[in-house]
C-alpha positions in Angstrom: 17.6 19.6 -43.7 17.8 20.5 -47.4 14.5 20.8 -49.1 14.0 18.9 -52.3 11.8 20.6 -54.9 8.9 18.3 -55.9 9.5 18.8 -59.7 13.0 17.3 -59.3 11.4 14.0 -58.3 8.4 14.1 -60.6 10.2 15.1 -63.8 12.6 12.1 -63.9 9.8 9.7 -63.2 7.7 11.3 -65.9 10.6 11.0 -68.4 11.1 7.4 -67.5 7.4 6.7 -68.0 7.5 8.4 -71.4 10.6 6.4 -72.4 9.0 3.2 -71.4 5.8 4.0 -73.4 7.9 4.9 -76.5 9.8 1.7 -76.2 6.5 -0.2 -76.0 5.2 1.6 -79.1 8.4 0.9 -81.1 8.2 -2.8 -80.1 4.6 -3.1 -81.3 5.3 -1.3 -84.6 8.5 -3.2 -85.4 7.8 -5.7 -88.2 8.3 -9.3 -87.4 11.3 -10.9 -89.0 10.3 -13.5 -91.5 11.0 -17.1 -90.4 14.1 -18.6 -91.8 13.5 -20.6 -95.0 13.7 -24.3 -94.6 16.9 -25.7 -96.2 14.7 -28.2 -98.0 12.5 -25.5 -99.5 13.4 -24.9 -103.2 13.5 -21.4 -104.6 10.6 -20.6 -106.9 11.5 -21.4 -110.5 14.5 -23.6 -109.5 14.7 -26.7 -111.5 13.3 -29.8 -109.8 15.6 -32.2 -111.6 19.1 -30.9 -112.2 21.4 -32.5 -114.7 25.1 -32.0 -115.5 26.4 -32.1 -119.0 30.0 -32.7 -119.9 31.8 -32.0 -123.2 35.6 -32.5 -123.8 38.0 -32.0 -126.6 41.8 -31.9 -127.3 43.2 -28.4 -127.6 46.5 -27.5 -129.2 49.0 -29.5 -131.3 52.5 -29.7 -130.0 51.3 -28.9 -126.5 48.0 -30.7 -126.8 45.9 -31.2 -123.7 42.3 -32.2 -122.9 39.8 -29.4 -122.2 36.5 -30.2 -120.4 33.4 -28.1 -120.3 30.6 -28.9 -117.8 27.4 -27.1 -117.0 24.2 -27.7 -115.1 20.8 -27.7 -116.7 17.1 -28.3 -116.0 16.7 -31.9 -117.0 12.9 -31.5 -117.1 13.2 -28.9 -119.8 16.4 -29.8 -121.7 18.4 -32.7 -122.9 22.2 -32.9 -123.2 24.0 -35.2 -125.5 27.4 -35.4 -127.2 27.0 -36.4 -130.8 29.2 -37.1 -133.9 26.4 -36.6 -136.4 23.0 -34.9 -136.8 24.4 -31.5 -135.8 22.1 -28.5 -135.5 24.4 -26.4 -137.8 27.5 -27.0 -139.9 30.7 -27.7 -138.0 34.1 -29.1 -139.0 34.5 -30.7 -135.5 34.3 -34.4 -135.0 31.8 -34.1 -132.2 29.7 -31.5 -130.5 27.4 -31.2 -127.5 23.7 -30.5 -128.1 21.6 -28.9 -125.4 18.0 -29.2 -126.7 14.9 -27.5 -125.3 11.3 -26.7 -126.3 12.0 -23.0 -127.2 15.6 -23.1 -128.3 18.6 -25.4 -128.6 22.4 -24.9 -128.4 25.3 -26.5 -130.2 28.4 -26.4 -128.2 31.8 -27.0 -130.0 35.4 -26.1 -129.8 37.3 -23.9 -132.3 41.0 -23.0 -132.6 42.6 -19.6 -132.9 44.7 -18.7 -135.9 48.4 -19.5 -135.2 49.9 -16.9 -132.8 46.5 -15.4 -131.9 44.2 -15.6 -128.9 40.9 -14.5 -127.6 41.7 -10.8 -127.8 42.4 -11.2 -131.5 39.1 -13.1 -131.9 37.3 -10.2 -130.3 38.9 -7.8 -132.8 38.0 -10.0 -135.8 34.4 -10.5 -134.7 33.8 -6.8 -133.7 35.1 -5.8 -137.2 33.0 -8.3 -139.0 29.6 -8.2 -137.1 27.8 -5.0 -136.2 25.8 -7.1 -133.7 29.0 -7.8 -131.6 28.6 -7.4 -127.9 30.4 -8.5 -124.7 28.5 -10.9 -122.4 28.8 -12.2 -118.9 27.1 -15.2 -117.4 28.2 -15.5 -113.8 32.0 -15.6 -113.8 32.1 -16.5 -117.5 32.8 -13.6 -119.8 32.8 -13.7 -123.6 31.3 -12.2 -126.7 28.2 -12.7 -128.8 27.1 -11.8 -132.3 24.3 -12.6 -134.7 25.2 -14.9 -137.6 22.3 -15.3 -140.0 19.4 -16.9 -138.1 21.5 -17.9 -135.1 23.2 -16.2 -132.2 26.8 -17.2 -131.5 28.5 -17.0 -128.1 32.3 -17.4 -127.7 34.2 -18.1 -124.4 37.9 -18.6 -124.0 39.1 -22.2 -123.2 42.9 -22.0 -123.2 45.7 -20.5 -125.2 44.8 -22.5 -128.3 41.0 -22.8 -128.3 37.7 -21.3 -127.5 34.2 -22.6 -127.0 31.6 -21.6 -129.6 27.9 -21.9 -128.6 25.4 -21.5 -131.4 21.8 -20.8 -130.3 19.1 -22.0 -132.6 15.4 -21.0 -132.2 12.9 -23.8 -132.2 10.2 -24.0 -134.9 7.1 -22.2 -133.8 9.0 -19.9 -131.4 7.9 -16.4 -132.2 10.5 -14.7 -130.0 13.1 -12.4 -131.6 16.4 -14.3 -132.1 18.3 -11.5 -130.3 16.4 -12.2 -127.1 17.7 -15.8 -126.7 21.0 -14.8 -125.0 19.1 -13.1 -122.2 16.6 -16.0 -121.5 16.6 -16.9 -117.8 17.2 -20.6 -118.5 20.2 -19.9 -120.6 21.7 -17.4 -118.1 21.4 -20.1 -115.4 23.1 -22.8 -117.5 25.9 -20.6 -118.8 26.4 -19.1 -115.4 27.1 -22.7 -114.1 29.5 -23.4 -117.0 33.0 -24.5 -116.1 35.8 -24.8 -118.6 39.1 -26.3 -117.6 42.3 -27.4 -119.4 44.4 -30.2 -117.9 48.0 -29.4 -118.8 
């Protein structure tokens, strides 16, 4: 009968015991996975009352078509109205949308390109005229911004004939630098939700 060396039996048992102990230690040290958030639980800072604003205009002449802009906003901090008077700043448009809050407000209006031009030409004109020119992105919406006097202007393409001009106006008593308005969290959320569509 073949003789089995005692260490050949003891060693595998010892290794198995060490492996089991290591597994127990790893299990004890493993951090618990956080419980899944309840679908009803709102994210911190998320608006409790969400509103949706809509602004529409006719774009083009011979190939005229309606364009609609919609965006979501915190209805507890802002109001949204389409008006044909009492504008925040000068405009030649018949109507604009006003998004008004405690720290800042925005006038949303449409503007046409020069004949034969488009958004790329607007970028060139603005970058040549304003040293404060910069590209901006809010979610999927990309455009440009520049400082015009005491206001910040944001431009976003609408269609082949028009673009949307958003003028940010600081509220009285707001000591923030005007240049910081485009980066405010509330504005980023609103413009990130903005949808511009032409119905041709």
